[in-house]
Structure formats: structure tokens, C-alpha cells
PLY file of the C-alpha trace (Angstrom):
ply
format ascii 1.0
element vertex 509
property float x
property float y
property float z
element edge 508
property int vertex1
property int vertex2
end_header
-10.54 12.72 28.62
-7.95 13.08 25.86
-6.93 10.39 23.39
-5.01 10.34 20.10
-6.60 9.15 16.86
-4.23 8.60 13.93
-1.76 11.01 15.49
-4.20 13.83 16.34
-5.23 14.56 19.91
-8.95 14.90 20.60
-11.09 15.50 23.69
-13.95 13.15 24.60
-16.46 12.86 27.38
-15.77 10.32 30.12
-17.13 6.92 29.15
-16.67 7.53 25.41
-16.29 4.57 23.09
-14.11 3.75 20.13
-16.96 4.70 17.81
-17.22 8.11 19.50
-13.49 8.72 18.98
-13.57 7.81 15.30
-16.58 10.03 14.71
-14.95 12.96 16.51
-11.78 12.52 14.45
-13.75 12.07 11.22
-11.97 8.74 10.64
-13.61 6.03 8.56
-12.73 2.34 8.56
-13.10 -0.08 5.66
-15.71 -2.84 6.13
-14.26 -5.75 8.10
-11.06 -3.88 9.04
-9.63 -3.87 12.56
-8.45 -0.89 14.62
-5.30 -0.80 16.74
-5.27 0.55 20.31
-2.26 1.25 22.55
-3.06 2.00 26.18
-0.48 4.71 26.82
3.30 4.81 26.52
4.25 8.39 27.33
7.16 7.77 29.73
8.71 5.12 27.52
8.43 7.35 24.47
10.13 10.25 26.22
12.99 8.04 27.42
13.67 6.25 24.15
17.10 6.40 22.48
15.85 5.89 18.91
14.05 8.41 16.69
12.82 8.84 13.14
13.46 12.35 11.83
11.03 13.03 9.00
12.70 15.48 6.61
11.59 17.07 3.36
13.83 14.53 1.58
12.74 11.43 3.50
13.04 9.64 6.84
16.32 9.38 8.77
16.68 7.19 11.84
19.15 8.11 14.61
20.20 6.13 17.70
21.48 8.18 20.66
24.93 7.33 22.01
26.17 7.30 25.64
28.25 10.46 25.29
26.65 12.55 28.02
24.34 14.47 25.68
21.16 12.41 26.04
19.68 14.74 28.66
20.35 17.75 26.45
18.58 16.01 23.56
15.56 14.97 25.61
15.21 18.49 26.93
15.39 20.01 23.43
13.65 17.34 21.34
10.38 19.26 21.10
12.31 22.18 19.56
13.81 19.98 16.83
10.52 19.52 15.01
10.14 22.21 12.35
13.81 23.22 12.22
15.08 24.64 8.93
18.43 24.01 7.31
20.97 26.67 8.38
23.96 25.72 6.24
25.39 22.80 4.29
28.60 21.86 2.52
30.25 18.69 1.24
31.07 17.57 4.78
27.93 18.28 6.80
24.46 19.82 6.98
23.07 21.69 9.99
19.54 22.43 11.20
18.72 25.15 13.73
18.67 27.24 15.69
17.22 26.12 19.04
18.15 26.55 22.72
19.89 23.67 24.52
21.78 23.00 27.74
25.13 22.20 26.09
28.35 24.06 26.97
29.86 25.09 23.62
33.61 24.89 23.11
36.03 26.21 20.50
37.99 23.04 19.75
38.39 21.37 16.36
37.66 17.63 16.25
37.58 14.83 13.71
34.24 13.29 12.76
33.11 10.24 10.78
30.34 9.83 8.27
26.90 9.34 9.91
27.86 11.09 13.17
25.14 13.40 14.51
26.31 16.37 16.59
24.92 18.97 18.95
26.85 22.14 18.17
26.33 25.86 18.54
26.52 28.80 16.15
28.71 31.58 17.52
29.47 29.33 20.51
26.10 30.28 22.02
23.90 27.52 23.46
20.80 29.55 22.56
21.81 29.03 18.92
22.31 25.28 19.08
22.24 23.23 15.87
21.72 19.61 14.93
24.56 18.67 12.57
24.74 15.58 10.32
28.21 14.53 9.13
28.34 13.45 5.47
32.05 12.56 5.20
35.09 12.13 7.42
36.70 15.50 8.24
37.83 17.82 11.02
36.03 21.06 11.93
35.02 23.51 14.65
31.30 23.29 15.36
31.01 24.86 18.82
30.56 21.50 20.54
31.13 20.42 24.16
34.75 19.30 24.46
34.16 16.21 26.60
31.90 14.54 23.99
33.12 16.28 20.81
29.42 17.05 20.45
28.64 13.55 19.18
25.03 12.87 20.10
23.96 9.96 17.87
24.57 7.92 14.74
22.45 7.72 11.60
21.35 4.08 11.39
18.45 4.28 8.95
17.71 6.28 5.82
21.44 6.69 5.17
20.78 7.29 1.49
18.82 10.42 2.46
21.81 12.00 4.22
23.74 12.99 1.08
20.64 14.65 -0.35
19.98 16.95 2.60
20.93 20.62 2.21
20.15 24.02 3.72
16.83 24.21 1.84
15.42 21.22 3.73
13.50 21.04 7.00
12.92 18.54 9.79
9.16 18.10 9.60
8.61 15.69 12.46
10.39 13.79 15.23
8.98 10.33 15.93
10.18 8.44 19.04
10.73 4.73 18.43
9.62 2.58 21.34
10.71 -1.04 21.40
7.53 -2.92 20.58
8.06 -5.64 23.18
7.88 -2.96 25.90
4.30 -2.13 24.93
2.35 -4.79 26.81
-1.02 -3.03 26.69
-1.95 -3.18 23.03
-4.81 -4.77 21.12
-6.86 -4.76 17.92
-10.63 -4.68 17.72
-13.53 -3.89 15.43
-15.91 -3.34 18.38
-17.09 0.26 18.14
-18.51 0.03 21.68
-15.05 -0.60 23.16
-14.63 1.76 26.16
-11.74 4.22 26.02
-9.50 5.60 28.76
-7.27 8.63 29.16
-4.12 8.64 27.02
-5.06 5.83 24.64
-3.66 5.86 21.11
-6.01 4.72 18.34
-4.90 3.73 14.85
-7.72 3.36 12.34
-5.52 3.16 9.22
-2.04 3.12 7.81
-0.87 5.52 5.11
1.51 4.88 2.20
3.23 7.24 -0.22
4.05 5.47 -3.48
7.35 5.88 -5.35
7.27 7.48 -8.77
10.28 5.40 -9.87
8.18 2.22 -9.56
5.01 2.95 -11.60
4.01 -0.68 -12.20
4.78 -1.77 -8.67
2.86 1.22 -7.35
-0.13 0.22 -9.49
0.22 -3.33 -8.17
-0.14 -2.03 -4.61
-3.05 0.21 -5.61
-4.77 -2.86 -7.06
-4.21 -4.80 -3.83
-5.80 -1.96 -1.84
-8.49 -1.01 -4.36
-11.28 -1.40 -1.79
-9.46 0.79 0.72
-7.93 -2.02 2.76
-5.16 -4.62 2.76
-5.57 -8.23 3.90
-2.75 -9.57 6.08
-1.74 -13.17 5.35
1.62 -13.66 7.09
3.23 -11.90 10.07
6.88 -12.17 11.15
9.08 -10.19 13.51
10.27 -7.96 10.66
7.35 -7.71 8.22
3.73 -8.34 7.38
2.83 -9.87 4.03
-0.27 -9.87 1.85
-0.91 -12.55 -0.76
-3.97 -11.03 -2.40
-2.09 -10.86 -5.73
0.09 -13.94 -5.28
1.46 -15.37 -8.49
0.70 -12.27 -10.54
3.74 -11.27 -12.64
5.35 -7.94 -11.80
8.65 -6.51 -13.01
11.49 -5.30 -10.79
11.82 -1.50 -10.89
13.38 0.04 -7.79
16.06 -1.20 -5.40
16.89 0.35 -2.05
17.28 -0.85 1.56
14.10 -2.24 3.03
13.90 0.17 5.95
11.17 0.14 8.56
7.99 1.16 6.74
9.21 0.14 3.28
6.60 -1.45 0.98
7.95 -4.02 -1.47
6.64 -6.46 -4.07
8.28 -9.82 -4.63
9.13 -9.94 -8.35
10.69 -13.39 -8.72
11.07 -16.78 -7.12
8.89 -18.30 -4.46
6.33 -15.77 -3.28
5.97 -13.99 -6.63
3.41 -11.21 -6.26
3.50 -11.14 -2.47
3.44 -7.66 -0.92
5.66 -6.95 2.10
5.59 -4.07 4.57
8.61 -3.95 6.88
8.46 -3.45 10.65
12.26 -3.50 10.98
15.19 -2.55 8.78
16.49 -5.10 6.25
19.03 -4.81 3.44
17.96 -4.51 -0.19
17.15 -7.67 -2.14
17.17 -8.17 -5.94
13.83 -9.98 -5.72
12.10 -7.18 -3.81
11.14 -4.02 -5.68
10.47 -1.12 -3.29
7.21 0.56 -4.34
6.30 2.82 -1.44
6.84 3.93 2.16
4.53 3.95 5.18
4.16 7.54 6.35
1.67 6.98 9.20
0.05 4.13 11.10
3.06 1.82 11.34
1.89 0.85 14.83
-1.30 -0.57 13.32
0.81 -2.78 11.05
2.81 -3.97 14.05
-0.42 -4.98 15.81
-1.81 -6.97 12.87
-2.34 -10.73 12.84
-2.85 -13.13 9.92
-6.34 -13.02 8.47
-7.04 -9.46 9.58
-7.86 -6.60 7.24
-6.40 -3.10 7.71
-7.71 0.20 6.37
-5.22 1.74 3.93
-4.86 5.29 2.65
-2.59 5.42 -0.38
-1.12 8.48 -2.10
-1.50 9.32 -4.89
-5.09 8.17 -5.27
-5.46 5.59 -8.01
-6.45 6.74 -11.48
-8.35 3.78 -12.90
-11.41 4.47 -15.03
-11.99 1.08 -16.67
-15.70 0.23 -16.56
-16.76 3.85 -16.02
-19.10 5.65 -18.41
-16.88 7.65 -20.77
-18.41 10.98 -19.79
-17.65 10.35 -16.10
-14.11 9.21 -16.89
-13.41 12.35 -18.90
-14.80 14.55 -16.14
-12.74 12.74 -13.48
-9.56 13.11 -15.53
-10.05 16.85 -15.92
-10.88 17.22 -12.23
-7.46 15.71 -11.45
-5.66 17.95 -13.92
-5.29 15.26 -16.60
-6.09 15.97 -20.25
-8.16 13.06 -21.71
-8.45 11.94 -25.33
-10.84 9.32 -26.69
-9.94 6.42 -28.96
-12.83 4.54 -30.55
-16.52 4.76 -29.75
-17.63 7.97 -28.00
-21.43 7.80 -27.98
-23.66 8.63 -25.03
-23.59 4.98 -23.88
-19.80 4.58 -24.16
-17.89 2.80 -21.36
-14.11 2.74 -20.93
-12.30 -0.58 -21.44
-8.69 0.62 -21.79
-6.57 3.54 -20.61
-3.11 4.50 -21.80
-0.78 4.94 -19.97
-2.08 2.05 -17.89
-0.62 3.08 -14.51
-1.53 5.93 -12.19
2.05 7.18 -11.87
2.54 7.33 -15.64
-0.78 9.12 -16.18
0.02 11.73 -13.52
3.54 12.24 -14.84
2.34 12.67 -18.44
-0.61 14.82 -17.44
-2.73 13.15 -20.11
-4.49 9.86 -20.81
-5.99 8.14 -23.84
-9.28 6.32 -23.23
-10.67 3.51 -25.37
-14.41 2.95 -25.11
-17.08 0.58 -26.39
-20.87 0.56 -26.33
-22.22 -0.35 -22.92
-24.14 -3.19 -24.58
-20.75 -4.93 -25.11
-19.69 -4.73 -21.46
-21.03 -7.71 -19.56
-21.55 -7.67 -15.80
-20.86 -10.87 -13.88
-21.25 -12.09 -10.30
-18.62 -14.50 -8.94
-19.01 -17.07 -6.14
-15.93 -16.59 -3.94
-17.24 -18.77 -1.12
-18.04 -21.71 -3.42
-15.13 -21.79 -5.87
-12.17 -19.74 -4.54
-9.40 -21.71 -6.28
-11.07 -21.74 -9.68
-11.85 -18.05 -9.33
-8.17 -17.41 -8.69
-7.56 -18.92 -12.15
-10.46 -17.03 -13.75
-9.46 -13.62 -12.38
-5.87 -14.25 -13.43
-6.60 -15.12 -17.05
-9.17 -12.35 -17.46
-7.03 -9.76 -15.65
-9.63 -8.99 -12.98
-7.15 -9.25 -10.11
-5.57 -5.91 -10.98
-8.23 -4.21 -13.14
-12.02 -3.83 -12.91
-12.57 -4.84 -16.56
-11.05 -7.74 -18.49
-11.25 -9.30 -21.98
-12.71 -12.74 -22.78
-12.14 -13.88 -26.41
-15.04 -15.87 -27.87
-13.68 -19.29 -28.89
-16.78 -21.11 -30.15
-20.54 -20.53 -30.39
-23.03 -23.36 -30.83
-26.69 -23.95 -30.03
-27.28 -22.23 -26.68
-23.62 -22.14 -25.62
-20.76 -19.61 -25.80
-17.22 -20.81 -25.08
-14.34 -18.52 -24.17
-10.63 -19.32 -24.39
-8.41 -16.88 -22.43
-5.19 -15.65 -24.04
-3.22 -15.03 -20.82
-0.69 -17.73 -19.98
-1.90 -19.82 -17.05
0.43 -22.82 -16.95
0.58 -22.78 -13.17
-3.16 -23.49 -13.12
-2.90 -26.69 -15.16
-4.26 -28.58 -12.18
-7.77 -27.22 -11.81
-9.24 -29.55 -9.23
-13.01 -30.21 -9.15
-14.75 -27.50 -7.14
-18.41 -26.53 -6.76
-19.54 -29.16 -9.27
-23.24 -29.09 -10.27
-25.47 -31.54 -8.43
-28.66 -30.70 -10.31
-29.89 -28.59 -13.21
-27.49 -25.77 -14.09
-29.38 -22.45 -14.32
-29.17 -20.37 -17.49
-26.39 -17.79 -17.33
-24.14 -19.84 -15.06
-20.41 -19.48 -15.73
-18.54 -22.76 -15.80
-14.85 -23.68 -16.05
-13.67 -27.09 -17.25
-11.63 -28.77 -14.53
-8.82 -31.32 -14.93
-11.23 -34.28 -15.09
-11.93 -33.32 -18.73
-9.49 -32.69 -21.58
-10.16 -29.00 -22.24
-9.03 -27.81 -18.81
-9.48 -24.08 -18.29
-12.12 -23.54 -20.98
-14.83 -21.10 -19.87
-18.47 -21.38 -20.92
-21.94 -19.88 -20.53
-25.31 -21.36 -21.52
-28.49 -19.46 -22.32
-30.79 -22.23 -21.08
-31.00 -24.48 -18.06
-29.21 -27.80 -18.57
-29.73 -31.04 -16.61
-26.83 -33.03 -18.13
-23.96 -30.77 -19.10
-22.18 -27.79 -17.59
-21.78 -24.35 -19.23
-18.48 -25.34 -20.88
-20.04 -28.41 -22.50
-18.61 -30.98 -20.07
-20.38 -33.43 -17.81
-21.02 -32.28 -14.28
-17.91 -33.98 -12.82
-15.74 -31.99 -15.25
-17.37 -28.63 -14.49
-16.67 -26.01 -11.82
-19.39 -23.37 -11.44
-17.80 -20.00 -10.54
-20.59 -17.46 -10.96
-23.29 -16.12 -13.24
-23.76 -13.58 -16.03
-26.01 -10.72 -14.96
-26.41 -9.30 -18.49
-27.08 -12.61 -20.25
-28.89 -11.03 -23.23
-25.70 -9.14 -24.16
-24.07 -12.44 -25.14
-26.79 -13.72 -27.46
-25.38 -12.18 -30.65
-21.61 -12.61 -30.04
-19.50 -14.16 -32.78
-16.43 -16.37 -32.80
-13.23 -14.32 -32.59
-14.97 -11.37 -30.93
-13.67 -10.08 -27.61
-16.22 -9.70 -24.84
-15.35 -7.42 -21.91
-16.55 -8.43 -18.46
-16.80 -6.49 -15.22
-17.29 -8.08 -11.83
-20.17 -6.75 -9.76
-20.14 -7.33 -6.02
-23.37 -8.42 -4.39
0 1
1 2
2 3
3 4
4 5
5 6
6 7
7 8
8 9
9 10
10 11
11 12
12 13
13 14
14 15
15 16
16 17
17 18
18 19
19 20
20 21
21 22
22 23
23 24
24 25
25 26
26 27
27 28
28 29
29 30
30 31
31 32
32 33
33 34
34 35
35 36
36 37
37 38
38 39
39 40
40 41
41 42
42 43
43 44
44 45
45 46
46 47
47 48
48 49
49 50
50 51
51 52
52 53
53 54
54 55
55 56
56 57
57 58
58 59
59 60
60 61
61 62
62 63
63 64
64 65
65 66
66 67
67 68
68 69
69 70
70 71
71 72
72 73
73 74
74 75
75 76
76 77
77 78
78 79
79 80
80 81
81 82
82 83
83 84
84 85
85 86
86 87
87 88
88 89
89 90
90 91
91 92
92 93
93 94
94 95
95 96
96 97
97 98
98 99
99 100
100 101
101 102
102 103
103 104
104 105
105 106
106 107
107 108
108 109
109 110
110 111
111 112
112 113
113 114
114 115
115 116
116 117
117 118
118 119
119 120
120 121
121 122
122 123
123 124
124 125
125 126
126 127
127 128
128 129
129 130
130 131
131 132
132 133
133 134
134 135
135 136
136 137
137 138
138 139
139 140
140 141
141 142
142 143
143 144
144 145
145 146
146 147
147 148
148 149
149 150
150 151
151 152
152 153
153 154
154 155
155 156
156 157
157 158
158 159
159 160
160 161
161 162
162 163
163 164
164 165
165 166
166 167
167 168
168 169
169 170
170 171
171 172
172 173
173 174
174 175
175 176
176 177
177 178
178 179
179 180
180 181
181 182
182 183
183 184
184 185
185 186
186 187
187 188
188 189
189 190
190 191
191 192
192 193
193 194
194 195
195 196
196 197
197 198
198 199
199 200
200 201
201 202
202 203
203 204
204 205
205 206
206 207
207 208
208 209
209 210
210 211
211 212
212 213
213 214
214 215
215 216
216 217
217 218
218 219
219 220
220 221
221 222
222 223
223 224
224 225
225 226
226 227
227 228
228 229
229 230
230 231
231 232
232 233
233 234
234 235
235 236
236 237
237 238
238 239
239 240
240 241
241 242
242 243
243 244
244 245
245 246
246 247
247 248
248 249
249 250
250 251
251 252
252 253
253 254
254 255
255 256
256 257
257 258
258 259
259 260
260 261
261 262
262 263
263 264
264 265
265 266
266 267
267 268
268 269
269 270
270 271
271 272
272 273
273 274
274 275
275 276
276 277
277 278
278 279
279 280
280 281
281 282
282 283
283 284
284 285
285 286
286 287
287 288
288 289
289 290
290 291
291 292
292 293
293 294
294 295
295 296
296 297
297 298
298 299
299 300
300 301
301 302
302 303
303 304
304 305
305 306
306 307
307 308
308 309
309 310
310 311
311 312
312 313
313 314
314 315
315 316
316 317
317 318
318 319
319 320
320 321
321 322
322 323
323 324
324 325
325 326
326 327
327 328
328 329
329 330
330 331
331 332
332 333
333 334
334 335
335 336
336 337
337 338
338 339
339 340
340 341
341 342
342 343
343 344
344 345
345 346
346 347
347 348
348 349
349 350
350 351
351 352
352 353
353 354
354 355
355 356
356 357
357 358
358 359
359 360
360 361
361 362
362 363
363 364
364 365
365 366
366 367
367 368
368 369
369 370
370 371
371 372
372 373
373 374
374 375
375 376
376 377
377 378
378 379
379 380
380 381
381 382
382 383
383 384
384 385
385 386
386 387
387 388
388 389
389 390
390 391
391 392
392 393
393 394
394 395
395 396
396 397
397 398
398 399
399 400
400 401
401 402
402 403
403 404
404 405
405 406
406 407
407 408
408 409
409 410
410 411
411 412
412 413
413 414
414 415
415 416
416 417
417 418
418 419
419 420
420 421
421 422
422 423
423 424
424 425
425 426
426 427
427 428
428 429
429 430
430 431
431 432
432 433
433 434
434 435
435 436
436 437
437 438
438 439
439 440
440 441
441 442
442 443
443 444
444 445
445 446
446 447
447 448
448 449
449 450
450 451
451 452
452 453
453 454
454 455
455 456
456 457
457 458
458 459
459 460
460 461
461 462
462 463
463 464
464 465
465 466
466 467
467 468
468 469
469 470
470 471
471 472
472 473
473 474
474 475
475 476
476 477
477 478
478 479
479 480
480 481
481 482
482 483
483 484
484 485
485 486
486 487
487 488
488 489
489 490
490 491
491 492
492 493
493 494
494 495
495 496
496 497
497 498
498 499
499 500
500 501
501 502
502 503
503 504
504 505
505 506
506 507
507 508
């Protein structure tokens, strides 16, 4: 039998499973992510009146009109893919040539901006062309007289139209099927799921980031750093992820939120929420567009709250914080980036800063400056997400671990067997740190504690070198202490001094 996996058709033996299909297509899925399956839609796809035309300048959506040319389009649609620009001027741009069933005429007609025509070069149907109108004008395009050649209207990606010229190509034609018509669709993570002829399988979605939004692009790369995106909210027009909710991000790039647009909320309620659009919406001054979905939109349409989806993001993130310096330098050169080193550069050096800080800026500059410290000053920690999720949201925010693998912790006070840290990042919205995962018995050495709102020094972070039966790591009684994790490299903290900055890196267990 034949099925499609992420857009590519593959052949499988009868009785094959989802796991067999993914293996044959060499597709990998992030741990815990779901896979989308559509059980056939060929006839509906061929009869649709809406299409995305993927061009070398971007995606343009057209809706066919009832002008008598639909049959000619459906007969020729397979020839449209791959067409090159034939000519362009201030009024229109044409792609061709391809054979069609139209009857060319010699009349001149008036056209409006966003009209899409079927015309013919030399008045020969074998040299038909797809013509996009950029401005209102009259012209002779070798079109059928009864319809004036008007096939469709551009309804999406209108900003792309003015940029198209004879040097562009139509790379792909994607039929748009109304989602409510697809009744046989599901998501699963069961690799033993049995497949049938004609099924479409979506293991991932793909996003191309926008160079004009370097910080927003990095924000999305941080949200998908493990190769997946968690879905928190689903509506008829978008899905939303709150993995970086509340994290400040500046507005950079405004454009219409077309189907497949990826945006970050930069102000107001929902700050830091990531949106991916399933339907066209107008631009919004609170939504910075940071990328576009280029494949796997059907998987996004299948998603439900709480599910995790495998994500492939281009360009690949350049983030070397926490890496041994030698490896970071080698990686940079492998990607065509010239590295320089600021600070310590010994054999045991680890990277704690990179400049520029974002992937897009590094790739644009073609160079990066790396700041390193001795590995003995980088402390590994394990955090207890299941036991203290709300307090860990505060901790990762103030240390910067939500967006980066390494973060600074300034040493506030050292006494007896205790080290206290006072973060410098503003965290006013966390002023109510409710009691969570309070100690009920002796607190083991190396535990990381955060003072909750029961005590006066809310938000203070502490670590003790010895077990304590009365007080938490931040020096408070048990009712004023939230335990969030433990220090793996406890000995590295024994000689720290007040005012020193300790760098921490979370290690997953």
C-alpha cells in the first residue's frame, strides 16, 4: 500500500503500522509528541476552490471564482507547479507556459488589483500563462472573451504580490480543503497503529523564522529547544503555547497574521504567549510575527490542549552556553561562523555568554564572541518540576533559564554552612510565592530552597552544605521554604564569596 509521510509518498507492505511508516520515511518524533493522521481526502482536494501557491518570494492564496474557468484550472493545476516567471511589469506578472483548455481571444479588458487570469501567449492555448494583476489597468492577455480570463482572486499573501517578478517561480501548489469536511482524522502516539491505503501522516510541523525579528525568532527557538512545542490553547483560528508566558519580548515585525503565521504576544494580557494561525487574521500591534509554517500545518490543526508536537525550525538555533569552549568554537566554524574568545580560554573552559545573543544576529554577522569561565565555576542543578512547578517558574525566570541553558546567580550572603543568592532580574509579578513543596523532615545537604511569602525575604534563594532538621536552605523555617531542586556539584559552592556571580545549568534527569 501507499501512504504519505510529511508530504512524501512511500510504499509499505499490507498490514504496516505507524512505526513502520516513520522508519521507512526516516522521520523521528520528539519524546511524548503526537502524530497526526488523515484517512484520505483525494477527491475533496482535487475539487477544492482554494489554493496556496508557494513562490520564491512567499505564499500567495487564491480563491477560484465562478467564471467558467474552474474546469480549465483543475485540468491544468498539476502543470502550474514549477512554472517560471515569463514577464512582469508595473501592472502584472505572468508565469508559464503550460497547456490548457481555454479558448484565447484578442480582446482588451479592464482588470483590478488582485485578479488572477488564465491567458495565452501568442493566443495559443498550448502557451497558457497564469497572470497576477498588480494594479488596475486595461490590456490584451489572450484570454477567453466570456470570462475576460478572470480565474481567481488573491485573498492571502497580498503583500507578496508586488514583489513577484519574472525571476520568480511557483514552487508548489497546495490545495486547501475545508477542515470541517475531513471527518476521518486523529492524533496518536501509538506506533502499532495499523495503516491503510491513502493515509496521510504528519510527524512534525516546520517553521522558517524571519530575519527581521531576531529576538522573537530566538524566543521561538527557546520554546522549541527540545525539538517540540507544547500546545496550551486551541481555537478555531490558532493554537497557542504558554511555555514562555510572562517573559518580556519586544515587538519587531508587523504583518497580517495569515494562515501559518507564527507570532509572539509582546504586550498586554498573554505576554510571551506564542500563536500559530490556522486561519487568516489582520495584523495586530501586540503580535510580532516571527516565522511562518512551511509544512505540517495539518498537524497543527489536529492538535488539542496538553499535546506536544514535534517541531523542525529553520535556521537551527546557535546557542552554545554551557558547552565546553573547544566544542563551541568547533561548532561555530562548522556553521561558517568565525568565533573569538573573551576571558578564560583554558582546557576546562565553558561558555557562559555569546555575543550577539541571538541566532539570527550571529548568522547575519558571520561571527560570534564567546565568554568562558573555568568549568569549576559552572554549577549543575536538578529541578523538581513535579513538586514545585509554580516556584520553578519564578526561579527559571529570575535566573534566565527559560530561554537559555545557563544563567547567573549573584551571591548575596555566605554564613556558616549556607549560601544565599539574590537574583537581579525584576520579578514583581512573582511577589506572591505561595507555599509549595515545604519540607516535612530533615532537608538534605545541597537542596535548593526559595523563601515563600510566609516569610519576609520572599524570593531569596539558598543552599546548605549540611542536612538541617529545623531550617530550610534559605534560612527560613520549614513553613516559609519551598524546595525546588538540588545542587549536583555542591563542592563547587564551598569557596564562593559575597558579590561573586555563580553560573548554573539545569541538568535533566
